[in-house]
TIKE-126150 format. One line per 10 residues: number of its first residue (from 1); for each residue x, y, z of C-alpha. Coordinates in nm, 4 decimals, m for minus. Layout:
N
NUM = X,Y,Z  ...
END
This chain:
729
1 = m2.6071,m0.1668,1.8786  m2.2884,m0.0252,1.7347  m1.9949,m0.2207,1.8777  m1.6367,m0.1022,1.9131  m1.5215,m0.2977,1.6080  m1.8288,m0.2659,1.3884  m1.7388,m0.2359,1.0201  m1.9943,m0.0180,0.8401  m2.1450,m0.1313,0.5136  m2.0229,0.0573,0.2094
11 = m2.1722,m0.1748,m0.0524  m2.5466,m0.2385,m0.0631  m2.6829,m0.4970,m0.3041  m3.0484,m0.4214,m0.3774  m3.2491,m0.7008,m0.5367  m3.4853,m0.5086,m0.7606  m3.6233,m0.8254,m0.9231  m3.6072,m1.1826,m0.7976  m3.6640,m1.3713,m1.1241  m3.4463,m1.4178,m1.4317
21 = m3.5057,m1.4593,m1.8035  m3.2162,m1.7055,m1.8402  m3.1742,m2.0499,m1.6872  m2.8012,m2.0580,m1.6132  m2.7264,m2.3954,m1.4582  m2.4425,m2.2579,m1.2416  m2.6531,m1.9825,m1.0804  m2.6168,m1.9737,m0.7012  m2.9623,m1.8191,m0.6568  m3.1775,m2.0697,m0.8431
31 = m2.9660,m2.3841,m0.8732  m2.8018,m2.4165,m0.5314  m2.9102,m2.5047,m0.1764  m3.1125,m2.1960,m0.0811  m3.4449,m2.1689,m0.2670  m3.5909,m1.8732,m0.0762  m3.6397,m1.6828,m0.4021  m3.9540,m1.8871,m0.4612  m4.1397,m1.7154,m0.1752  m4.0323,m1.3587,m0.2492
41 = m4.2161,m1.0979,m0.4586  m4.0891,m1.0624,m0.8121  m4.0193,m0.6880,m0.7933  m3.9160,m0.4719,m0.5009  m4.1987,m0.2579,m0.3608  m4.2070,0.1221,m0.3347  m4.2095,0.0897,0.0430  m3.9023,m0.1322,0.0461  m3.7192,0.1087,m0.1852  m3.7966,0.4082,0.0371
51 = m3.6999,0.2349,0.3590  m3.3767,0.1001,0.2110  m3.2733,0.4467,0.0925  m3.3601,0.5900,0.4341  m3.1637,0.3208,0.6192  m2.8625,0.3670,0.3949  m2.8583,0.7459,0.4400  m2.8915,0.6961,0.8160  m2.6019,0.4476,0.8128  m2.3770,0.6680,0.5973
61 = m2.4404,0.9691,0.8198  m2.3817,0.7890,1.1507  m2.0499,0.6480,1.0248  m1.9455,0.9598,0.8295  m1.9006,0.7516,0.5153  m1.7616,0.9589,0.2258  m1.9297,0.7346,m0.0312  m2.1453,0.4261,m0.0680  m2.2062,0.1854,m0.3551  m2.5553,0.0655,m0.4395
71 = m2.5563,m0.2363,m0.6705  m2.8855,m0.3143,m0.8434  m2.9120,m0.6890,m0.8763  m3.1485,m0.9813,m0.9179  m3.2429,m1.2287,m1.0515  m3.2202,m1.0110,m1.3572  m3.2613,m0.6471,m1.2536  m3.3723,m0.5235,m1.5977  m3.6907,m0.7277,m1.5529  m3.7960,m0.4598,m1.3035
81 = m3.8458,m0.2272,m1.6010  m3.7381,0.1337,m1.6589  m4.0041,0.2935,m1.4377  m3.9228,0.0869,m1.1284  m3.5512,0.1361,m1.1817  m3.6120,0.5105,m1.2136  m3.7916,0.5053,m0.8796  m3.4942,0.3239,m0.7239  m3.2444,0.5739,m0.8655  m3.4510,0.8753,m0.7607
91 = m3.5038,0.7520,m0.4053  m3.1369,0.6700,m0.3442  m3.0119,0.9877,m0.5085  m3.2422,1.2068,m0.3018  m3.1627,1.0282,0.0243  m2.7843,1.0195,m0.0196  m2.7220,1.3551,m0.1855  m2.6960,1.5506,0.1443  m2.4928,1.2765,0.3151  m2.2423,1.0917,0.0950
101 = m2.1354,1.0385,m0.2630  m2.3470,0.7722,m0.4323  m2.1974,0.5129,m0.6650  m2.4828,0.3424,m0.8494  m2.4187,0.0190,m1.0407  m2.6236,m0.2528,m1.2035  m2.5176,m0.6111,m1.2787  m2.7140,m0.7670,m1.5624  m2.7058,m1.0480,m1.8147  m2.7574,m0.7728,m2.0718
111 = m3.0110,m0.9406,m2.2964  m3.2787,m0.6735,m2.2311  m3.0443,m0.3758,m2.2345  m3.1515,m0.1031,m2.4769  m3.1309,0.2709,m2.5333  m3.4207,0.3430,m2.2988  m3.2438,0.1751,m2.0071  m2.9103,0.3331,m2.0955  m3.0584,0.6829,m2.1198  m3.1999,0.6308,m1.7721
121 = m2.8642,0.5067,m1.6450  m2.6911,0.8027,m1.8072  m2.9258,1.0385,m1.6225  m2.8328,0.8871,m1.2842  m2.4772,0.7785,m1.3702  m2.5514,0.4099,m1.3187  m2.2563,0.2028,m1.4380  m2.3310,m0.1304,m1.6020  m2.1538,m0.4621,m1.5465  m2.2440,m0.7485,m1.7792
131 = m2.2106,m1.1223,m1.7212  m2.0423,m1.2990,m2.0106  m1.8451,m1.6232,m1.9941  m1.6366,m1.5750,m2.3086  m1.6884,m1.6750,m2.6687  m2.0139,m1.8316,m2.7873  m1.9210,m2.1912,m2.7087  m1.8042,m2.0984,m2.3575  m2.1054,m1.8785,m2.2860  m2.3502,m2.1363,m2.4208
141 = m2.2173,m2.3984,m2.1824  m2.4207,m2.2427,m1.8995  m2.5879,m1.9129,m1.9976  m2.8905,m2.0280,m2.2002  m3.2642,m1.9760,m2.2028  m3.4764,m2.2446,m2.0359  m3.5504,m2.3946,m2.3786  m3.1791,m2.4219,m2.4558  m3.1499,m2.1237,m2.6896  m2.8265,m1.9251,m2.6868
151 = m2.8125,m1.5826,m2.5224  m2.4719,m1.4914,m2.6663  m2.5752,m1.2681,m2.9610  m2.8022,m1.0574,m2.7398  m2.5278,m1.0126,m2.4802  m2.2860,m0.8982,m2.7502  m2.5492,m0.6536,m2.8723  m2.5717,m0.5109,m2.5194  m2.1932,m0.4741,m2.4976  m2.1867,m0.3042,m2.8368
161 = m2.4412,m0.0539,m2.7071  m2.2226,0.0209,m2.4061  m1.9193,0.0677,m2.6273  m2.0900,0.3464,m2.8180  m1.9396,0.6867,m2.7488  m2.2524,0.8219,m2.5757  m2.2685,0.5306,m2.3281  m1.9034,0.4328,m2.2958  m1.8689,0.6096,m1.9588  m2.1323,0.3712,m1.8162
171 = m1.9420,0.0561,m1.9166  m1.8282,m0.0950,m1.5853  m1.6861,m0.4233,m1.7127  m1.7460,m0.7923,m1.7732  m1.8006,m1.0709,m1.5185  m1.6959,m1.4191,m1.6245  m1.7675,m1.7350,m1.4250  m1.4856,m1.9836,m1.4782  m1.5457,m2.3252,m1.6284  m1.2229,m2.5215,m1.6712
181 = m1.3830,m2.7155,m1.9559  m1.3577,m2.3983,m2.1655  m1.0426,m2.2893,m2.3472  m0.8967,m2.0168,m2.1196  m0.7153,m1.8328,m2.3979  m1.0245,m1.8293,m2.6191  m1.2315,m1.7015,m2.3249  m0.9854,m1.4241,m2.2460  m0.9428,m1.3189,m2.6084  m1.3204,m1.2990,m2.6560
191 = m1.3597,m1.0797,m2.3480  m1.0590,m0.8572,m2.4179  m1.1819,m0.7969,m2.7722  m1.4828,m0.6183,m2.6230  m1.2533,m0.3578,m2.4610  m1.4056,m0.3731,m2.1129  m1.2829,m0.1272,m1.8488  m1.2297,m0.4320,m1.6267  m1.2693,m0.8089,m1.6295  m1.3730,m1.0083,m1.3234
201 = m1.3024,m1.3808,m1.3309  m1.5150,m1.5591,m1.0698  m1.4685,m1.9093,m0.9319  m1.7956,m2.1048,m0.9550  m1.9598,m2.1273,m0.6146  m1.8907,m2.4585,m0.4458  m1.8517,m2.6071,m0.0977  m1.6941,m2.9171,0.0529  m2.0414,m3.0734,0.0352  m2.0746,m2.9819,m0.3321
211 = m1.7166,m2.9460,m0.4649  m1.6289,m2.7874,m0.7992  m1.5976,m2.9926,m1.1148  m1.2467,m3.1119,m1.1961  m1.2730,m3.2904,m1.5304  m0.9098,m3.4018,m1.5365  m0.8878,m3.4618,m1.1611  m0.6177,m3.1991,m1.1118  m0.6236,m3.0410,m0.7606  m0.5040,m2.7137,m0.9182
221 = m0.7130,m2.7159,m1.2368  m0.8615,m2.3713,m1.1695  m0.5217,m2.2159,m1.0961  m0.3777,m2.3657,m1.4138  m0.6723,m2.2279,m1.6132  m0.6351,m1.8787,m1.4668  m0.2566,m1.8765,m1.5066  m0.2926,m1.9522,m1.8761  m0.4987,m1.6361,m1.8997  m0.2437,m1.4487,m1.6897
231 = 0.0363,m1.5434,m1.9296  m0.1706,m1.4340,m2.2299  m0.2708,m1.1102,m2.0569  0.0848,m1.0362,m1.9469  0.2374,m1.1164,m2.2872  m0.0049,m0.8736,m2.4533  0.0946,m0.5893,m2.2248  m0.1896,m0.6178,m1.9721  m0.4318,m0.4233,m2.1929  m0.7276,m0.4389,m1.9531
241 = m0.7427,m0.4431,m1.5718  m0.8252,m0.7869,m1.4312  m0.9414,m0.7502,m1.0723  m0.8263,m1.0973,m0.9676  m0.4712,m1.0257,m1.0825  m0.4667,m0.6715,m0.9459  m0.5809,m0.8023,m0.6082  m0.2982,m1.0565,m0.5926  m0.0481,m0.7880,m0.6970  m0.1777,m0.5617,m0.4211
251 = m0.1616,m0.8208,m0.1433  0.1798,m0.9496,m0.2509  0.3062,m0.5933,m0.2185  0.1523,m0.5557,0.1271  m0.1624,m0.3721,0.0184  m0.5307,m0.4560,0.0586  m0.7345,m0.7098,m0.1319  m0.9466,m0.5654,m0.4114  m1.2144,m0.8337,m0.4075  m1.4163,m1.0118,m0.1397
261 = m1.3143,m1.3494,m0.2809  m0.9497,m1.2962,m0.1801  m0.7620,m1.1344,0.1067  m0.8273,m1.0593,0.4711  m1.0176,m0.7318,0.4355  m1.3444,m0.7307,0.6323  m1.6685,m0.7712,0.4397  m1.8612,m0.4448,0.4025  m2.1565,m0.5694,0.1975  m2.5211,m0.6282,0.2835
271 = m2.8077,m0.7505,0.0620  m3.1635,m0.6158,0.0508  m3.4088,m0.8674,m0.0949  m3.7215,m0.7715,m0.2924  m3.9354,m0.8089,0.0205  m3.7095,m0.5772,0.2227  m3.5375,m0.8521,0.4224  m3.1710,m0.7922,0.4986  m2.9312,m1.0736,0.4199  m2.5639,m1.1500,0.4211
281 = m2.3618,m1.1866,0.1037  m2.5565,m1.3687,m0.1677  m2.3025,m1.6410,m0.2332  m2.3947,m1.7998,0.1024  m2.7051,m1.9347,m0.0690  m2.4721,m2.2021,m0.2091  m2.4035,m2.3407,0.1394  m2.7425,m2.4378,0.2828  m3.1013,m2.3176,0.3066  m3.1135,m1.9959,0.5116
291 = m2.7359,m1.9492,0.5289  m2.7632,m1.5843,0.4231  m3.0577,m1.4973,0.6494  m3.0219,m1.2496,0.9367  m3.3795,m1.2135,1.0656  m3.3699,m0.8386,0.9952  m3.5507,m0.6166,0.7464  m3.5342,m0.2516,0.6377  m3.8738,m0.1677,0.7866  m3.7813,m0.2411,1.1492
301 = m3.4026,m0.2569,1.1643  m3.0985,m0.0421,1.0971  m2.7980,m0.1532,0.8977  m2.5991,m0.1415,1.2228  m2.8182,m0.4244,1.3526  m2.7112,m0.6378,1.0585  m2.3465,m0.5334,1.0976  m2.3589,m0.6769,1.4501  m2.4976,m1.0112,1.3308  m2.2611,m1.3025,1.4174
311 = m2.2550,m1.4222,1.0577  m2.1513,m1.0788,0.9332  m1.8961,m1.0386,1.2128  m1.7428,m1.3731,1.1184  m1.6493,m1.2235,0.7818  m1.4970,m0.9151,0.9437  m1.2406,m1.0834,1.1695  m0.9539,m1.0823,0.9229  m0.6904,m1.3377,1.0158  m0.8869,m1.4496,1.3233
321 = m1.1763,m1.5466,1.0974  m0.9926,m1.8132,0.8954  m0.9170,m2.1725,0.9935  m0.6120,m2.2704,1.1978  m0.4591,m2.4284,0.8881  m0.5038,m2.1060,0.6913  m0.3521,m1.8922,0.9662  m0.0208,m2.0768,0.9259  m0.0204,m2.0696,0.5437  0.2338,m1.8434,0.3685
331 = m0.0226,m1.7191,0.1125  m0.3050,m1.6401,0.3553  m0.2634,m1.2616,0.3174  m0.3357,m1.2961,m0.0535  m0.6035,m1.5650,m0.0549  m0.7599,m1.4717,0.2787  m0.8725,m1.8305,0.3221  m1.0787,m1.7972,0.0040  m1.4372,m1.6821,m0.0258  m1.6252,m1.7499,0.2984
341 = m1.8892,m1.9590,0.1212  m1.6298,m2.1888,m0.0310  m1.5171,m2.3037,0.3154  m1.8478,m2.4604,0.4128  m1.8830,m2.8280,0.5090  m2.1637,m3.0003,0.6987  m2.0563,m3.0569,1.0570  m1.7739,m2.8044,1.0702  m1.9522,m2.5076,0.9163  m1.7147,m2.2483,0.7739
351 = m1.4134,m2.3367,0.9911  m1.2287,m2.5012,0.7038  m0.9890,m2.4192,0.4256  m1.1443,m2.3227,0.0945  m1.2604,m2.6004,m0.1337  m1.0296,m2.4201,m0.3797  m0.7358,m2.4186,m0.1339  m0.4838,m2.5876,m0.3639  m0.5900,m2.3676,m0.6536  m0.5490,m2.0501,m0.4513
361 = m0.2008,m2.1494,m0.3338  m0.0923,m2.2365,m0.6860  m0.2448,m1.9184,m0.8267  m0.0775,m1.6815,m0.5789  0.2580,m1.8565,m0.6036  0.2317,m1.8740,m0.9820  0.1710,m1.4990,m1.0121  0.4447,m1.4259,m0.7602  0.7010,m1.6409,m0.9432  0.6161,m1.4719,m1.2711
371 = 0.6292,m1.1154,m1.1431  0.8601,m1.0980,m0.8391  1.1755,m0.9985,m1.0316  1.0038,m0.6929,m1.1777  0.7691,m0.6023,m0.8913  1.0102,m0.6109,m0.5972  1.1493,m0.2712,m0.5028  1.5046,m0.2161,m0.6326  1.5852,m0.0638,m0.2932  1.6176,m0.4110,m0.1367
381 = 1.9064,m0.5167,m0.3593  2.0615,m0.2019,m0.5056  2.2242,0.0473,m0.2617  2.2344,0.3153,m0.5313  1.8618,0.2736,m0.5993  1.7983,0.3003,m0.2245  1.9829,0.6315,m0.2115  1.7906,0.7677,m0.5119  1.4569,0.6624,m0.3627  1.5534,0.8228,m0.0311
391 = 1.6307,1.1498,m0.2098  1.2975,1.1266,m0.3918  1.1292,1.0810,m0.0540  1.2949,1.4010,0.0680  1.1727,1.5844,m0.2431  0.8224,1.4576,m0.1766  0.8414,1.5691,0.1873  0.9520,1.9183,0.0814  0.6544,1.9333,m0.1565  0.4283,1.8320,0.1341
401 = 0.5708,2.1140,0.3448  0.5032,2.3634,0.0656  0.1446,2.2396,0.0469  0.0943,2.2449,0.4253  0.2251,2.6011,0.4503  m0.0455,2.7142,0.2110  0.1144,3.0525,0.1489  0.1919,3.1302,0.5144  0.5624,3.1674,0.4340  0.4927,3.4828,0.2355
411 = 0.7373,3.6332,m0.0134  1.0415,3.4837,0.1601  0.9142,3.1291,0.1134  0.8010,3.1965,m0.2441  1.1415,3.3348,m0.3396  1.3264,3.0413,m0.1847  1.0867,2.7904,m0.3408  1.1278,2.9436,m0.6876  1.5068,2.9445,m0.6565  1.5010,2.5816,m0.5407
421 = 1.3005,2.4932,m0.8515  1.5499,2.6790,m1.0724  1.8450,2.4983,m0.9126  1.6647,2.1652,m0.9519  1.6283,2.2279,m1.3254  1.9796,2.3571,m1.3966  2.2244,2.1748,m1.1675  2.2827,1.8955,m0.9182  2.3280,2.1231,m0.6177  2.0029,2.0178,m0.4550
431 = 2.0915,1.6481,m0.4857  2.3607,1.6947,m0.2212  2.1140,1.8792,m0.0003  1.8478,1.6105,m0.0461  2.1117,1.3470,0.0323  2.2131,1.5258,0.3530  2.0745,1.3000,0.6288  1.9310,1.5782,0.8426  1.7399,1.7584,0.5661  1.4392,1.5305,0.6033
441 = 1.4654,1.5550,0.9825  1.4204,1.9322,0.9419  1.1269,1.8817,0.7050  0.9424,1.6499,0.9431  1.0153,1.8854,1.2334  0.8480,2.1616,1.0296  0.5479,1.9439,0.9453  0.5064,1.8493,1.3118  0.5284,2.2143,1.4147  0.2616,2.3129,1.1624
451 = 0.0389,2.0267,1.2723  0.0804,2.1281,1.6381  0.0255,2.4972,1.5476  0.3476,2.5985,1.7180  0.4215,2.9740,1.6992  0.7677,2.9116,1.5506  0.6410,2.6779,1.2749  0.6605,2.9247,0.9849  0.9997,3.0611,1.0896  1.1254,2.7041,1.1157
461 = 1.0051,2.6337,0.7624  1.1765,2.9473,0.6331  1.5080,2.7733,0.6959  1.4504,2.6652,0.3368  1.6461,2.9809,0.2508  1.9564,2.8315,0.4119  1.9146,2.4999,0.2307  1.8713,2.6778,m0.1015  2.1752,2.8974,m0.0264  2.3873,2.5887,0.0429
471 = 2.2629,2.4315,m0.2817  2.3415,2.7502,m0.4772  2.6942,2.7540,m0.3346  2.7493,2.3889,m0.4211  2.6121,2.4505,m0.7715  2.8404,2.7540,m0.8299  2.5192,2.9261,m0.9334  2.6636,3.2747,m0.8879  2.3378,3.4118,m0.7524  2.3458,3.5610,m0.3998
481 = 2.0743,3.4174,m0.1760  1.9249,3.6170,0.1098  1.8968,3.4131,0.4306  1.7217,3.5113,0.7517  1.9156,3.4353,1.0711  1.6696,3.4612,1.3625  1.9352,3.3738,1.6251  2.2190,3.5710,1.4682  2.3854,3.2572,1.3326  2.3942,3.1639,0.9652
491 = 2.3526,2.7867,0.9329  2.4374,2.6430,0.5924  2.3498,2.2712,0.5878  2.6433,2.0477,0.4792  2.8808,2.3498,0.4907  2.8859,2.4923,0.8442  2.7618,2.7761,1.0633  2.8801,3.1352,1.1031  2.8100,3.3550,1.4057  2.7033,3.6985,1.2744
501 = 2.5863,3.8848,1.5872  2.7490,3.8757,1.9280  2.4239,3.9090,2.1190  2.2306,3.6452,1.9226  1.9981,3.9068,1.7775  1.8235,3.8381,1.4458  1.9732,3.9538,1.1183  1.9923,3.8738,0.7481  2.2824,3.7779,0.5254  2.3492,3.7289,0.1569
511 = 2.5264,3.4073,0.0660  2.7237,3.3518,m0.2540  3.0495,3.2070,m0.3772  3.1221,2.8430,m0.4405  3.2069,2.5203,m0.2609  3.5732,2.6197,m0.2156  3.5009,2.9617,m0.0701  3.1685,3.0865,0.0616  3.1017,3.4613,0.0527  2.8745,3.5996,0.3219
521 = 2.7641,3.9631,0.3098  2.6630,4.0698,0.6604  2.4653,4.3676,0.7931  2.6618,4.6824,0.7182  2.7875,4.5550,0.3831  3.1021,4.3685,0.4869  3.1762,4.0415,0.3072  3.3189,3.7470,0.5025  3.5019,3.4643,0.3314  3.4891,3.1165,0.4846
531 = 3.6074,2.7804,0.3600  3.4135,2.4550,0.4160  3.6327,2.2118,0.6035  3.8464,2.4866,0.7575  3.7635,2.6482,1.0923  3.7787,3.0268,1.1227  3.6664,3.3113,1.3492  3.3005,3.2498,1.4309  3.2901,2.9738,1.1662  3.2336,2.6082,1.2559
541 = 3.2360,2.3381,0.9917  3.1817,1.9610,1.0090  3.5025,1.7611,1.0434  3.6258,1.5180,0.7807  3.8449,1.2523,0.9406  3.9835,1.1403,0.6019  3.9642,0.7675,0.6639  4.1201,0.5478,0.3993  3.8464,0.3942,0.1859  3.5864,0.6272,0.3409
551 = 3.6825,0.9675,0.2039  3.3354,1.1205,0.2111  3.2722,1.0631,0.5834  3.1736,1.3721,0.7826  3.1649,1.3945,1.1622  2.8580,1.6157,1.1908  2.8467,1.8157,1.5140  2.7187,2.1406,1.3625  2.3790,2.0818,1.1988  2.1020,2.1843,1.4433
561 = 1.8851,1.8881,1.3368  2.1492,1.6267,1.4182  1.9952,1.5986,1.7662  1.7448,1.3332,1.6539  1.8888,1.0377,1.8414  1.7899,0.8704,2.1652  2.1192,0.9762,2.3264  2.2760,1.3210,2.3666  2.5107,1.4424,2.0932  2.8573,1.5783,2.1671
571 = 3.1449,1.7437,1.9866  3.3508,1.5210,1.7605  3.6596,1.4959,1.9807  3.9348,1.2425,1.9161  3.8917,1.0126,1.6154  4.1755,0.7702,1.6807  3.9412,0.4944,1.8036  3.7294,0.5383,1.4921  4.0369,0.5076,1.2683  4.1441,0.1836,1.4364
581 = 3.7900,0.0411,1.4236  3.7624,0.1277,1.0548  4.0942,m0.0397,0.9785  3.9724,m0.3523,1.1582  3.6486,m0.3510,0.9596  3.8209,m0.3108,0.6255  4.0387,m0.6092,0.7070  3.7781,m0.8423,0.8660  3.4650,m0.7431,0.6738  3.5703,m0.5815,0.3443
591 = 3.2298,m0.6192,0.1734  3.0404,m0.4668,0.4641  3.2997,m0.1895,0.4965  3.2665,m0.1029,0.1268  2.8880,m0.0786,0.1578  2.9151,0.1383,0.4682  3.1587,0.3713,0.2905  2.9239,0.4069,m0.0083  2.6070,0.4583,0.1975  2.6941,0.6272,0.5272
601 = 2.8027,0.9865,0.4781  2.7657,1.1134,0.8319  2.8503,1.0088,1.1857  2.7201,1.2182,1.4724  2.9171,1.1595,1.7936  2.7100,1.0677,2.1000  2.8105,1.1059,2.4621  2.7388,0.7407,2.5288  2.5383,0.4470,2.4079  2.4421,0.3810,2.0498
611 = 2.4568,0.2975,1.7799  2.1420,0.4998,1.7189  1.9393,0.5541,1.4031  1.8042,0.9057,1.3683  1.4548,1.0058,1.2716  1.4267,1.0152,0.8907  1.8054,1.0444,0.8618  1.9313,0.7763,0.6249  2.3027,0.8118,0.5638  2.3680,0.9168,0.9236
621 = 2.4420,0.7216,1.2375  2.4686,0.8385,1.5949  2.7511,0.6596,1.7718  2.9855,0.6928,2.0667  3.3461,0.7157,1.9501  3.4766,0.5616,2.2711  3.5560,0.1973,2.3412  3.7871,m0.0614,2.1911  3.8290,m0.0951,1.8125  3.6397,m0.4255,1.8295
631 = 3.3476,m0.2666,2.0126  3.3331,0.0325,1.7801  3.3609,m0.1862,1.4680  3.0707,m0.4018,1.5884  2.8720,m0.0881,1.6716  2.9247,0.0430,1.3175  2.7975,m0.2833,1.1699  2.4955,m0.2989,1.4008  2.4093,0.0640,1.3440  2.4431,0.0414,0.9685
641 = 2.2204,m0.2671,0.9524  1.9520,m0.0853,1.1517  1.9828,0.2332,0.9448  1.9696,0.0499,0.6139  1.6750,m0.1732,0.7096  1.4830,0.1304,0.8293  1.5643,0.3162,0.5083  1.4504,0.0246,0.2920  1.1299,0.0072,0.4937  1.0654,0.3770,0.4255
651 = 1.0563,0.3247,0.0487  0.9410,m0.0393,0.0191  0.6793,m0.2403,0.2066  0.8617,m0.5448,0.3412  0.6010,m0.6975,0.5722  0.2237,m0.6943,0.6053  0.0080,m0.7912,0.9041  0.3195,m0.7629,1.1204  0.2460,m0.8791,1.4735  m0.0331,m1.1142,1.3704
661 = 0.2096,m1.4052,1.4040  0.5010,m1.4762,1.6396  0.8045,m1.6737,1.5287  1.0772,m1.8549,1.7268  1.3997,m1.6543,1.7541  1.7187,m1.8646,1.7688  1.8915,m1.6134,1.9974  1.6248,m1.5965,2.2699  1.3472,m1.7971,2.4321  1.0527,m1.5669,2.3539
671 = 0.9090,m1.5643,2.0001  0.9160,m1.2407,1.8048  0.6992,m1.0646,1.5449  0.8363,m1.0736,1.1922  0.9731,m0.7168,1.1989  1.1915,m0.7799,1.5020  1.2984,m1.1204,1.3762  1.4014,m0.9675,1.0429  1.5877,m0.6835,1.2145  1.7718,m0.9295,1.4376
681 = 1.8609,m1.1530,1.1443  1.9755,m0.8591,0.9314  2.2002,m0.7357,1.2110  2.3507,m1.0798,1.2629  2.4235,m1.1263,0.8931  2.6088,m0.7945,0.9049  2.8003,m0.9001,1.2195  2.8918,m1.2463,1.0891  3.2532,m1.1568,0.9878  3.3212,m1.0504,1.3481
691 = 3.1000,m1.3138,1.5144  3.0678,m1.6447,1.3235  2.7917,m1.7676,1.5577  2.5736,m1.4767,1.4451  2.5453,m1.6210,1.0934  2.4036,m1.9516,1.2227  2.1331,m1.7691,1.4202  2.0531,m1.5474,1.1233  2.0244,m1.8487,0.8911  1.7622,m2.0151,1.1116
701 = 1.5638,m1.6935,1.1562  1.5634,m1.6201,0.7842  1.4582,m1.9763,0.7064  1.1516,m1.9236,0.9277  1.0769,m1.5874,0.7637  1.1116,m1.7318,0.4149  0.8072,m1.9529,0.4783  0.6121,m1.6964,0.6829  0.2943,m1.5167,0.5679  0.4105,m1.1611,0.6436
711 = 0.6817,m1.0900,0.3833  0.5758,m0.9023,0.0709  0.7397,m0.9568,m0.2677  1.0066,m0.7039,m0.1718  1.0429,m0.8580,0.1724  1.0888,m1.2042,0.0260  1.3565,m1.0799,m0.2096  1.5451,m0.9218,0.0788  1.5070,m1.2324,0.2961  1.6268,m1.4603,0.0148
721 = 1.9398,m1.2485,m0.0377  2.0157,m1.2425,0.3352  1.9495,m1.6172,0.3608  2.2041,m1.6826,0.0842  2.4571,m1.4564,0.2547  2.4032,m1.6201,0.5934  2.4439,m1.9670,0.4399  2.7705,m1.8569,0.2773  2.9073,m1.7246,0.6063
END
């Protein structure tokens, strides 16, 4: 039955023929522990084809799968012949067409591939992957006929066919089984020369009972071999995707694995044998006789029955499915404990590290060392880059709002959107609007309102007119912008607000002028002149306290979207305590003060509490302006550390699988997840000039995080920089 955590199958391997015309001595089907192929029919029957297609359509429909992949396999699937393969393609296409998109593939040794097969595959859009181990000497080491003859020329002929213009779209890629006795550069060059859409390098199947060959005895021979290819591939500009490398890149950055042989993603693959029996992943045949068996078949059982099988579930547990040793390893997110089969040992089953454990560690660390400087987000080390990426995020959010509105804003939205685009192309006026901390708060409020189908959602979005008007003023564009004022108050973000009607009734205004003097034409034709930074009748403008070394600071108590903090906002009031706290900070923590002055543009006074980080409001901090200079200075440092870490996390993935592990925290008894440990350490590094003990706690926490599994490449770069700073303090 379908369980609460059942992972549906999205990849179905269909064995259309159980024999092969080559005698590869590294084949897991014929040369390893499981010999069940001997008792199975050579070709899949019509009945098995029909039932498999039916079961797959049933499975896709019950799980609302958008697409499924069917991989035709063997043995050698081309031995099934064109007519049987046509029957397979027709049955699956007919069954899946009303339910889900069908991705048909075939994996072959290629020696029988010809125009007749390729015309059939073109008809059903079957993409072709070919097994090839490199140049002739490398390929001949294992991939020969039973009488010892080479298969290499015939495989090259098959690849040449696929590279023809009429079949090129069917060319899926090349699969290469690694043999460290081969020259890695020669292997890579031979494969790359064939211009495959992708190369898959596969570790030869092995277990602790039958470990892989290591001719020179090196515990990292396979990693060294692969890294030689990586260096060649990288030096030549990465001309072809290599799934192994792309998977490591993805997991190092906090993303998913792209291959079953690495990473913690749950297995979503099931195998249908030629007799209709349903089995687990094929590589298990390397472990022991019957390791892949489930006891199910397509005639009597659903795919959900197989998905509930304990052996399948074991490969869907993520971190919980690897050994205790693996769970504590810093590279486990990337290697995932290695391929499940490669963990097997008599007596302990699969509860072991991979037989390639040392290779996997060396491979992941080798790729990370080579690429970290260029792959880590600049936001973690460059405050200016962080600000630019934050502005880009606001631009993206505005584009999302335009898409979500779908024309519901009418002519008013269209006019404002077109003017925004014109300003974007001709001036920098919108940069200041995008940098305003509460612009993105407004955008997300609009998106939430649209999602919740609130009646005021469209009117809320039409505040874009006011943002565009403020940008036009700042740009000295000289074009008056019409702005709707539904509450009788004109709100110009970053500039101020002007009461236009005494009773709060709706009206419209035209806004022009420049940043020194804003011209507002009100109903009746009168033009009001207001100056940003100077109060006037009906005109409120954010205060600028003019702190030395922080000239751009604004005390924002006007913007309607400033109320995004946990505590209640208040009017700015007296700023004497802030001035004294800032003077203390500049003296005691000059580096931190300089960074605050360059990054924080806005303080919103709170009635009490804080410091508080607003929703999507980088550059702003909610803070009470009461208390001693020491208390307020510490609050500024704490608040800035929280705001900056949150902002970095919005544009760069710092941690993955957060919460899967708990780490000791030097400042408390209970262990913490990585995110809270990092936040606490970051805050203490920032506070170190005012509290020397904070640096010692931060140093220990960062040392633990440096060797933890959760940090991504960007996270590690941030942790390393903080660790150095904490050690210095």
